[in-house]
C-alpha positions in Angstrom: 28.9 64.3 112.8 30.9 66.7 115.0 30.4 69.7 112.6 27.0 71.1 111.5 25.6 69.4 108.4 22.8 70.4 106.3 20.6 67.6 104.7 18.7 68.7 101.7 15.2 67.1 101.8 14.1 65.7 98.5 10.4 66.1 99.4 10.8 69.7 98.1 12.7 68.7 94.9 11.4 68.6 91.4 10.8 64.9 90.9 11.1 65.2 87.1 14.7 66.2 87.7 15.4 64.5 91.0 18.7 62.9 90.1 20.1 66.1 88.6 19.0 68.2 91.6 20.4 65.8 94.1 23.7 65.7 92.2 23.8 69.5 92.3 23.7 69.6 96.1 26.1 66.7 96.4 28.5 68.5 94.2 28.0 71.6 96.4 29.2 69.6 99.4 26.0 67.9 100.9 26.9 64.6 102.5 23.5 63.8 103.9 20.3 63.6 101.8 17.0 63.5 103.6 14.2 61.2 102.4 10.7 61.9 103.9 8.6 58.7 103.7 4.8 59.2 104.4 2.1 56.6 104.3 -1.2 58.6 104.3 -2.0 57.3 107.8 0.5 58.7 110.3 0.4 61.9 108.2 -2.1 62.6 105.4 0.3 62.8 102.4 1.7 59.8 100.6 5.2 60.3 99.3 7.8 57.6 98.5 9.1 54.2 99.4 12.3 52.1 99.1 12.4 52.3 95.3 13.4 56.0 95.6 16.0 55.3 98.2 17.4 52.5 95.9 17.4 54.8 92.9 19.5 57.4 94.9 21.9 54.9 96.4 24.5 54.9 93.7 24.6 58.6 93.4 25.0 59.0 97.2 27.7 56.4 97.3 29.6 58.2 94.5 29.9 61.2 96.9 30.3 59.4 100.1 26.9 60.6 101.3 24.3 59.1 103.6 20.6 58.7 102.8 18.8 59.9 105.9 15.4 58.2 105.8 12.7 59.7 108.0 9.8 57.2 108.3 6.5 59.2 109.0 4.6 56.0 108.8 2.5 53.8 111.2 4.2 50.7 112.5 7.6 51.5 111.0 9.2 48.3 112.4 7.5 46.5 109.5 9.3 48.5 106.9 12.8 48.9 108.4 14.4 45.9 106.5 13.2 47.1 103.2 14.7 50.6 103.6 17.9 49.3 105.0 18.3 46.9 102.0 17.5 49.8 99.7 20.5 51.8 101.0 19.4 53.9 104.0 22.3 55.0 106.2 20.1 56.5 108.9 16.6 55.4 109.6 14.5 57.6 111.9 11.1 56.5 113.3 8.5 58.5 115.2 7.9 58.0 118.9 4.1 58.5 118.1 4.0 55.9 115.4 4.5 52.6 117.2 4.1 51.1 120.7 7.3 49.2 120.1 9.8 52.0 120.0 12.6 50.1 121.7 12.2 47.1 119.4 12.0 49.3 116.3 15.3 51.2 117.2 17.1 47.9 118.0 15.9 46.6 114.6 17.3 49.6 112.8 20.7 49.0 114.4 20.6 45.3 113.7 19.9 46.2 110.0 23.2 48.1 109.9 21.8 51.6 110.0 22.1 54.5 112.4 18.9 54.8 114.5 16.9 58.0 115.0 13.9 58.9 117.0 11.7 61.8 116.0 9.4 63.7 118.3 6.5 65.8 117.1 6.3 69.3 118.5 3.8 68.5 121.3 5.4 65.1 122.3 7.2 65.2 125.7 10.9 64.9 125.2 11.2 62.7 128.3 10.6 59.8 125.8 14.3 60.1 124.9 15.3 59.0 128.4 13.9 55.5 127.9 15.8 54.7 124.7 18.9 56.9 125.0 21.3 53.9 124.7 19.7 53.0 121.3 19.9 56.5 119.7 22.3 57.8 117.1 19.9 60.7 116.1 17.3 62.6 118.1 15.1 64.4 115.6 13.3 67.6 116.8 10.4 68.4 114.5 10.2 72.1 114.3 7.0 72.0 112.3 4.1 69.6 112.5 5.0 66.7 110.2 3.4 66.1 106.9 4.0 69.0 104.6 6.9 71.0 103.3 7.0 74.8 103.4 5.6 75.3 106.9 6.9 78.1 109.2 9.4 77.3 112.0 7.7 76.9 115.4 9.2 79.8 117.6 9.4 77.6 120.8 11.7 75.1 119.0 15.1 76.4 120.2 14.3 75.7 123.9 13.0 72.3 123.0 16.2 71.6 121.0 18.3 72.6 124.1 16.4 70.1 126.3 16.7 67.3 123.7 20.5 68.0 123.6 20.6 67.6 127.3 18.8 64.3 127.3 20.3 62.7 124.2 23.5 61.0 125.4 26.6 61.8 123.3 27.6 60.9 120.6 23.9 61.1 119.5 23.3 64.0 117.2 20.3 66.4 117.5 18.7 66.9 114.1 16.1 69.5 113.3 13.4 69.3 110.5 11.0 71.9 109.5 11.2 75.6 108.5 15.0 75.4 108.3 16.6 78.3 106.3 19.7 80.5 106.7 18.1 82.4 109.5 16.7 79.5 111.6 19.7 77.2 111.1 21.9 79.5 113.1 19.3 79.7 115.8 19.1 75.9 116.0 22.9 75.5 115.9 23.2 77.8 118.9 20.6 75.7 120.7 22.6 72.5 120.2 21.5 71.0 116.9 24.2 69.6 114.5 22.1 68.3 111.6 19.7 70.5 109.7 17.0 69.3 107.3 16.3 71.9 104.7 13.7 71.3 101.9 11.9 74.3 100.5 14.8 76.6 101.4 17.1 74.5 99.2 15.0 73.0 96.4 12.5 75.8 96.3 15.2 78.4 95.4 16.4 79.2 91.9 19.9 78.0 92.8 19.6 75.0 95.2 23.4 74.6 95.5 23.9 78.2 96.5 21.0 78.1 99.0 22.5 74.9 100.5 25.9 76.7 100.9 24.2 79.7 102.6 22.5 77.5 105.2 25.7 75.6 105.8 27.5 78.9 106.4 24.8 80.1 108.8 24.8 76.9 110.8 28.6 76.9 110.9 28.9 80.5 112.0 26.6 80.1 115.0 
């Protein structure tokens, strides 16, 4: 992932038309689809599980796309095998969700997936130093996790810069929360290379065009 990529987040999609909307952004060029998994414990909402990942797998494979699964769940190490089997290409866990971060990241890689570690906005980024050799993705939450449509936290760019400095190459810095055509450029200039966009894509009248606008903004930074 040496060029900026935008990962539309299906949390903001119309689930009555999920397949069609995902196909639209894939046809527009998306090669990463973000899947937010929430359990009602680590964060209050309950969203989706391996069945949704499995349902999107063939469509993603047709376009050579990755399913980027973000586990906002307690004890994620218990669910890694199921999501890997369902078709996840990237599995990101939260630093705050388990005392066994090293084990969980190792388990993700053993399952054949790229391993990501997400940090909530108030979590010290020094946590990355302890598991840097196990990371493919360092995910900077630019909103508090749990709900789509939140505003981008203004202090995030400095945090992205520090995460980029700590995450050993070739690990990618990903940003999630409040990403649109304006904030994507700001994040790209700070060192991010993967941009999760939910409401800004699927909440617009033309998700494909909105996706292209965010790609252009990130690429022009």
